[in-house]
N, C-alpha and C positions, 0 to 999 in steps of 0.2 A: 375366634380368630378374626383378625382385622381383614375387612374386605374393601377398604378404601384408604389409600395412603399416598404419600409422595413417591414411595417406591414403585407403585404401579406406573406412574407417569414418568419416572426415571427409566423404566424399561422401554417406554415409547421413545424417549430421547436416545437411548442406546440403539434401538432399532432404526431410528432416523440416521444415525452415524453409519450403521452397517449398510443401509440402503444407499446412502450417498457414496460410499466407497465402492461397494461391489457392483451395484447396478448403474449408479450415476456416472462414476468415473470409468469403470472398466467396460461398460457397454454403451452408454449414451454419448460419451464424449470422444470416442476414439476415431470418429470420422474425420477429424481435423488432420489426421496423419496421412490419409490416403494419398493426397496429391504430392506432398513433399517427399514422402518415402518412396512412392512408386517412381517418381522422377529420379531420385537418387539411385535406386536399384535398376533403373532402366527397364521397368516392366509396366504392363498395362495396369491401370488403376483397379480394374476388376480382378486381375490376377493377385494383386496385393491384398485386396479386400476379402479374398477367400479365407484369410487367416481369421477374420472376424466371424465369418460364416461357420467355420469349424469350431470356433470358440463358443458361439451361441448353441450349436448342436450339442457339444459336450456339456455345456451348462444345463441344458434340458435333461440330458441323460443322468447327470449327477444329481439333479434335483429330485428325480424319481426315487432315489434311495435315501434322501436326506431326512424325511419324516421318521423313518425307522431308526436311522443312525443316531439322531440327536436324542432319541428316547432311550437308546441302549447304551450309549457311551457318553463320556464327559464332553459336552458340546464345546466348551472353551478350548479344549485341547484340539478338537477337530477344527475349530475356527482358526486357531493359530496356524495349523497346517495350511488351511485355505488362504489365509492372509499372506503367508510366506510365498505360496504358489503364485498368487496374483501379483504381489509387489516384486518378487525376484524375477519372474518371467517378464514383467514389464521393463524392469531395469535391464535385463539381458537383451531386450529388443534394441536397446541403444547401441549395442555392439554388433548386431546382426548385419551381414552384407548379403544374405541369401534369403530369397522369398520362402524357401523350404524350411529354413530355421524359424522364420516367422510363423509358419504353419504349426510347427512343433510347440513353440512358445505360446501361440494362441490357444492350443489345446490345453496346455498346462494352466493358463489363465482362466480358461473356461471351467476347469475343475474347481479352481479357487472361487470363482463367482458363484458356482452352484452351491458350494459349501456355505457361503455367506449371503446368498441371494433371497429371492422371494419366498421360497418354500419355508426355510427356517424362520424367517421374519414373521410370516403369517401364523406358523405353528406356535411360536413363542407368545405372540400377542393373543392368540386364541386361548392359550393356557392362563394368561394373566388377566384377561378381560372377559367378563360376562356381560355387564352393562357397558355401553359406549364402545363396544368392540369395533364397530364400523368406523367410528371417528378415529380410534387409535390406529387402526390399520391404514386408513387414508392418510393420516399425518405421517406415519412412517414411510409409506411408499411414495408420498409426494416429494420426499427429499431426494429420491432418485432422479426425478425430473428437474428439481431445483439445482441439484449438483451438476447435472448435464448442462443446464442453462448457464450456470456460473462458470464452470470450468472450460466449456467449449471455446468461448472467446479468450479466456485466460491462456489456455494451451496454445491457441493460434498466435497470440502475441508473444508467447515464449518461443515458439518455433521461429518466428521472424527475428526475434532478438538473440536467441541462443542456439538455434538449430534444432532439428528434430531429435538428434541423439541426446542432447542435454535435457530436452523437454520430456523424453521418456523417463529419464532419471528423476526429474522433479515430480513427474506424475506418479512414479513408484513410491516416492517419499510421501506424497499426499494420500495415496491409498492406505499406507501403513498408519499415518498420523490420524486419519479419520476413524480407524478401527481401534485405536489405542484405548479410548474410554470403555469400549465393550470388553476388552481384554483385562483392563486394570480394575474396574469397579466390580465388587463382589455381587453376584446375583446367580439365581438358579433358573433352570428351565421352567420348573413348576413352582408356583407361589407357596404350595403346601410344604415344600422343603424348607421354607423360611418361616413357617408358622403363620402363613397368611392364606387368604382365600382370593379367588379371582375378583377383580373390581366389580362391585355391585352385586356379588353373589348373595342370594338370600337362603 
């Protein structure tokens, strides 16, 4: 069986897209909304930011179950649910006028981020890479920081130009678009299911 191919590195590219969407956009870039939304809702910035804290907590709890779930069930179907939770909850934030609704939507988005976040990404790369595992993991997870660095100023400019409501809708669209390659391209959790071995496996 083949232990080195373009497919191995395509998996890394797909995990880069997943990290950019789930961690980069949904976690690293949301701080730009704190000031404009809290002013609009007439609440303290810390009160509004609680929705992000709840989201992070739920992400951590969801991640605890993901390593078992992706081995037991079809991960693409689970991921589709996660992406819909992340993108739809973000879209619905544009219509929210209550900080408590933001808390609920933050929890839903946290579940979505957990489904497509760090644990699934590292498990998948571990399955596909024996040699250069560290490089592959670093490349994938670096895109979470890169997406945050790119989208934070972009979202800020959209808020100034279009308002925070429309920016949430644009953000939701970006979350979905970034994950589309992961959903569309055929691939399996384990390379053996495609008649291949992990990269560099002897």
